[in-house]
N, C-alpha and C positions, 0 to 999 in steps of 0.2 A: 359407434366406435371411432369413426373419422373425427367427430367433434372432440372426443377425448384426446386424440393425437394432436389436433390443432391447439387445443387448450394447453396441453403439455408443452408443445413447442413455444407458444407465446409466453408461458411462465418461465421457460428456460431463457428466452431472450430478455425478459424483464428482471432476471435475478440480479442481485447486487454483487459487486466486487467484494472479495474477501481479502483479509490481510493477515500475515503471520509476522511474528517477531522473534529474532534471535539476539539474545543479550550480548553485550561486548565482553571480551575476555577479562576486563578489569573487575567485573561483577558489581559495579556501582549501581545503586538503585535510587530512584527518585520518586517522590509522590506524584500521582497523576497531575498533568498540567491542564488547567481549566481555561486558559486563555487561547488566543489564536496561535496556531503552529505556523511559523514562517517557512517558506520554501526558498532555499538558497541555491544559487547557481554553482557555487564552489565552497569548499571547506574554508572556514575562517582560519587565520593564521594562529590566533590565540584566543583565550577567553571562553573556552567551552570544554565539556566532557562528552566523550562518545558514549551513548546509551546502548546502541546496538544497530541492527539492520532490520528494516521492515520491507516486506515484499507483498505487493497487492497482486491478486490474480482475478482476472475476469475473462470475458469472451470478446469476440470481435465487435460486439455491439457496445462494449464498454469503452468510452472515450478516455482520453488522458485525464480529463477533469475528474471523472468518477474514480479512476484509479488513484489519482493524487489525493482526493478526499479520503479514500480508504487508508492510504499511507499516513496521512496526517492524524486521523482518528486513532489508529493503532499506536502511533508514536506518542500521542498525548496520553494514552492509557499508561504508557511506560515512563512518563515523566519528561519526555522530550518536548522542547519548545521550538524546535526547528528541524527541518530535514534537508538533506542535500540529495537531490534526485539524480540517479544515473540517467544518462541521455538515452532516449528512445524506449521502445517497448520490445519485449522479447516474445516471439511467437513460437508455439510448440505444435507439433503434429496433433491432429484430432484423434481421439481414440474411437473405438467402435461404438461406444455408447453415447457419444456427444455429437451434436450437429455443428458445433463450432470449435475451433482450436482455442485452448486457453492462452491467455496473454499475461505475462508477468511484467511488473514494473517495480524496481527496487530503489531504496533510498537509505542513506545513513541517517539514523536518528541521533540528534545531539541535544545537549542542554547548554544553552548560552548563559553565561554568567550575567550579562547585561542585555536582556532582550530588548 
């Protein structure tokens, strides 16, 4: 029984970050982006369309790099070729069924006209 609990705990630690997408109010849709998704420090002044907001969720074992990869992958599925990441990660209280608190990281997904 103890080995099953240890295995379950290790699987929980190794789980991947997940990402959700909320489309922009404009309702613009783009075909999936197959190239590299750029990570920007700030919104460009012109030359882009806002696709929506992506939010990655992981646990304390998920670093910023893994959360950023999840954001980029989900944004690309929705046709974004760049994301503007909100600064920092947001921690939430752990629930009774988890060993670690979930962590959220959000970004605005955009489609640059001239990537």
